[in-house]
Structures are given as C-alpha cells and as structure tokens.
C-alpha angles and dihedrals in degrees: 000000000000094000093054089050091054093048091050092049092049091049093048090048089053090054097253122135103233094187096058115103117239116279093026111129113246117234114255130214114260114263117244125224112229124198135212111264096226106027100032091225118143115262117224113244092235089059090054092050090057090058098260116165120181092203087074092066098079113153108201094163090106088069091057092046092049091048090053092050091051091047091053089055093063109104097188094059121087121233092248090053091050092047091052094046091051091049092049094043091051090050094049092044092056094041110028117203109234101188141018090247090062094059098086093051091046093050093052091045089050090051092049093048097043104028092112093051094045092050095039095049093041092244096140093104090052091047090050091051090051091050090051090052090054089047090051088055091050093246095117136036126216091260092057091052091050092049094051093046091048089059092052094042091051089054092048091050093051112102116249120236090245092068117089 
C-alpha cells in the first residue's frame, strides 16, 4: 500500500533498516583510526570522544628560546637592555597583543606584573625607552607612559623587607 511505502521511505531516509527483524543488530559504520598531528602516533578512540584534539598541543616555546639565544649574541646591546628585552618578549609571548588599542592596557599590566623586577634590576630607564618607542609609533599617549611609570616608581619606593 501507499502508506507502507511512505513509512519505509521515511525510515530509510532516517538511516534505519526497515527490513531487519526486531532484535537484529544494526550494522555500524567502520571506526576510523586517527593519528596525533605532530607525533603520528595513533590516538585512542576514548580520547577522541572526550574532545581531545592534538592540534591544540602546539609548543611554540622554542621560538622564545631561540630569540633569547639570538639576543644574547648581540655585542652592541648592554646586559640591562637584553634583560629588559627578554622580560618584555616573555610577557608578549604569553599574552599576545591583538590590536593597537590594547597596547596601553598591556603596558600597564606588564608594569604591574614586573614592577619589582624592573625596579630591582634597575631597568626603569630601559622601560622608559621602550615606552617612548611605543609613543613614537603612536601606540601610547603621555598619560599611559605616566601610568606605567607610576606603577614601577611605586614599587621602587616601597620599603624592602631587609630594611628595619
């Protein structure tokens, strides 16, 4: 009859096997073997079911280490300049700046996070030169420079625990 035909077509369109008797196991699609993107090792199916993706395991730390080695090779750069550049590069590597408008906020956050190191290693001058470079490129305003330096200066003015 026409109704049975429509029911069979709908069942077939839904992927069901209309001709199989009840209780008969349905055929399943073959399982695929997936491999790790970097190592080429097989990935266990349970790992895939939990949402695992080997492409998320990118280790770009080698780029930072290589940049620091290359920076150390410069002979016309002073040790304090190298120390500041490494500090800034590590910060930016961990927290990339996506847009020019984010630079002021990132600079102040950097100052807050590293004020003790900047003050303790006498890197304030290098920090100021870096801020001027960002200002020359229209990424910072004078108010942003003042705010970042205030953070560092407040840390430098704070008494150390060694003082009585």
